[in-house]
C-alpha positions, 0 to 999 in steps of 0.5 A: 275386928279380929274376925274381919282381919282374918277374913281379909287374910283369906281373901289375900290368897286371891291377889295376883301379887306373890308377896301379898299371897305369901304374907296372907299365907304366913298369917293363916299358917300361924293362926291355924297352928295356934288353933291346933295347939289349943286342942288338948289332948292332940290325938287322931280321932274324930273331934268331940261333938259340940266343941266350937273350937274343934268345929272352927278348926274343921271348917278351916281344914276343909277350906285348906283342902279346897285351896290345895286342890282348886286355887289357881296359884301354885304357891298357895296350893303347895303351902296348903298341902304342906300345912295339912301334912304338918297338921296330920303329923301332929296327930290331927285327922284331916279331911279328904275329898269325896268323889273323883273330880268335878263331875260324876260323868267325866273322868277327872283326868279328862278335865283340865287340871288347875295346875296344867292350863295355858296362859289364857285359861290361867288368867280366867281362873285367876280372875274367877278366884279373885272375884269369888275366892273359889274356883268351882266345879262348874268353871272347871268343867266349862274350861273345856271351852275357855272362850265361853267360860270367860264370857260366862264368868264376866256375865255372872260376876256382873249380875252378882257383884257389880252395881245393879238395881238389886242389893247383893243379898237379894241377888243370892236369895233369888239364885237360891229360889231359882236353883231350888225349883229344880232341886239343885242342891249344888247351886243352893248350897253355893248361894246360901254360903254367898248369901250369908257372906254378904250379910244375908239374914239367916231367918230367910233361909228357914223358908220363903215365907220368912223372906220379905214379902217383895221376894215372896211375890217373885215365887209365882213368876219363878215357878212359871218361868222354870216349868211352863214359861209360855203361861207367863202373861203381862198380868203376872208381871203387873199385878204381882210385881209392878203394881202390888199394893205394897213392896212393888218392884221397879222395872229395873229391879224386875229385869235384874231378877228375871235375868237371875232366875233364867240364868240359874234355871238354865245353870241348874240344867247344866249342873245336872247335865254334866253331873257336877259334884259337890264342892270340896268345902260343901256338904258331900264334898269331903269327909273326915273318915279314913278311907276304907280300902287303903291308907290315904296319904296327904300327898294324894290331896294335891295329886288326885287319887280318883279312879273312873272308867274312861269314856272311850272304853265304850268305843269298842262296841261295834254298833257305835262305829258308824254313828258319826259317819252316818250323822255326817252323811245326813248333814251332807244330804240335807245340805244338798236338799236345801240347795235343790229345793225349798219348802213352802211357808205352809209346809214349813209351818206344818213341819214345825207343828209336827215337831212341836207335838212330837217333842211333847211325846218324847218320854223322860224318866217317870221316876218322881223326884221328891225335893228334900225339906232343905231345898223345898222350903225355898219355893212354893207349890212343890208339885208344880213342874213341866208336864206333857200337855199332849196327854191332856189334849193341850198344846204349847202355843206357838210364839213366832220369833219374827214377832218378838225376838232376842235380837230385835226386841229383848236385847234392847229392852234389857240394855235399856233397863239394866245397862250393859247386861243385854250386851253381855247376855248377847255375847254369851248366847252368840259364843255358845251358838257359834262356838266350833272347832270344826270337828266331830269326834275324830273327824276334822274340817267339819262344818257343824253349823247345821247341827248346832242350829238343829239343837238350838231350834229343837229346844226353842221348839219345845218351848213353842218358839218358831223361826219362819226361815227354818225347816224343822224337818231337819231335826228328826234327821239330825237328832236321834231318840236317845239324844232327844230324851237327854235334851228334854230331860235336861231342859225340862226336868234336869233333876231326872238326868242320869249318867246312863242318859249322858252316856247313851247319846253321841257315844263316839263323841268326846266329853268336850263335845258333850259339854259343848252340847250342854252349853247350847242347851243351857243358853237356848233354854235361858233365851227361851225363858227370857223371851217369854218374860221380856215379851210380858214386860213389853206388853205391860209397857205398851 
C-alpha cells in the first residue's frame, strides 16, 4: 500500500495543477531525505554493492536527475535540482548525465530546450509527460516539428494506453519484439520498463521462448515484416495466427499487433537515423562516477554542460557551397519538363523497374552488427535480415499501388477492425508527407513538394511499390548517391546508420530539415510494411 502511495506521488508531478505538483514534490522530498538519513555513515563514496537501501536511493536519485532535465514543469525541475544539491551537500554522491543531449548527431543547443518552448509545444510536452511520466529524447528531437509531434504522440498514446483489443502488457512486449529485430536497445529498454510498470511477467523478459505461445506465433510475422515484407502471404496470417490450433488471434488483435510492429520497426529507423541517446534514467544515460576532466557542479545538471561541434561548422567547405542551388535548379528543370512532355505508361513502368533494380545495388555498410544477448533473446532467427536480392538474381516483386493502396483499401480495413486508429495513422502519414515550411537551407518561398514526393516514392520503390502516375526518372535527378545510401541504410538496416552517413548528405541543410527527412523515411517505411500486411489480411478475408 505504501509502495502504491509512493508511486502515486511521483505520478502527481505530471498534474497540470501547481498545488498538486507542490504537494507531491513535498512528499517526495521527505521520503528521499528519510532514505538519505538512513544511510550510515554518510560519505561521498560509491555505495556498497548489494545494499538494497543504497540501490533504491540510487534509482530515486537517477529519477530526480531525469526530472531536473526533462520535466516540462519549471517548478518540478527547480525543486529536483535543489533536492539533488541538498543531497550532495550531505556527502552523498549524485548521478550526472552522460553524453550531451538527446542526440549523438545534433548539438544539444540546436534542439528545443524543455525550458524554452512556445505555448503550443509546452502543451504537447505536458500532455506527453502526464501520459508517460517522462519526456523522452525521441519527442525532444521531433519537437523541431511540433505539429507532427502532436499527431505522433496522440497515435502512440492510443496504441499503447487506450482501450483496444490487446492487453497492456502484450502491447509493450510486442514493442520489445519489434525494436529488438533492429537491435534498438533504446526502445527495448524503454518498453521493458513500461512492460514491468503495467504488471508484465518478468519471466517473459528471459527470452521469446518464455513468453506465451500466442506471442511466439507472432515471431515469424515480425521477422518478415521488419526485413522482407514483400514475402508476407495470406498463408502466414492464416496458418500461424488466425487458424492456429491453440492460442489463435482475432482479426482485431492481429490488426493491433501489426500496427505496433510496423510502428516500432519504423521508429527504430528514426532512433538510429537521428542518433538518439539513451534516456538519462536508463542504462548508458547516467553515471555516478565523477567527471575526469573538471569538477562537475550540480547546477550543470539543470543547465546542461555538453560540448559538441556545430553542424554549420562544415559549411566552410567550398565543395558544398552550391549544393542547395544545384538541387533547386534540377527541381525547376524537372517541373519544366513535366509541363512540356509526358512519358508513356510503358516508359514510366520501365523507369520504375530500373530504379527498383538500382536501389538494390546501393551498397550499405558491410560491417556485421551482432546483437547482444540482451536484445537477441527477444526474437528468433538472428541471422535473418534485409538482403540485396540482385546479388542472387532475385527481384523484389512489383506491388501496384493502384491495386491496393492505403487510401482506398488499408485505411478502411484498419478503421473497421480497430476503430479510430486508421484515422490517426492517416493523419500522421499526411502530416509527415505534407509538412513544409517552404524553405531549403537558407532559401525561402520554395515549393518542396517534388522533393518530398521523390523521397517517399523512393522508399516505396525499394519495397517494390509502384505508383503508375509517378515518373521514377525524377528520383535520380533529385537524390544523390550519399543520400540514397543514408536512406537505404536507415530504412533497411538502421542499426548500421553512422554519424558520418548523417553528415554526408544535404550538408548545407539545417538539422531540422534532416529530422524532417527522417520523419518522411519513418512514415513511408511504416506505410509500406503495413500495406503488405493489410493486403495479406484482405486476401485471407476474401
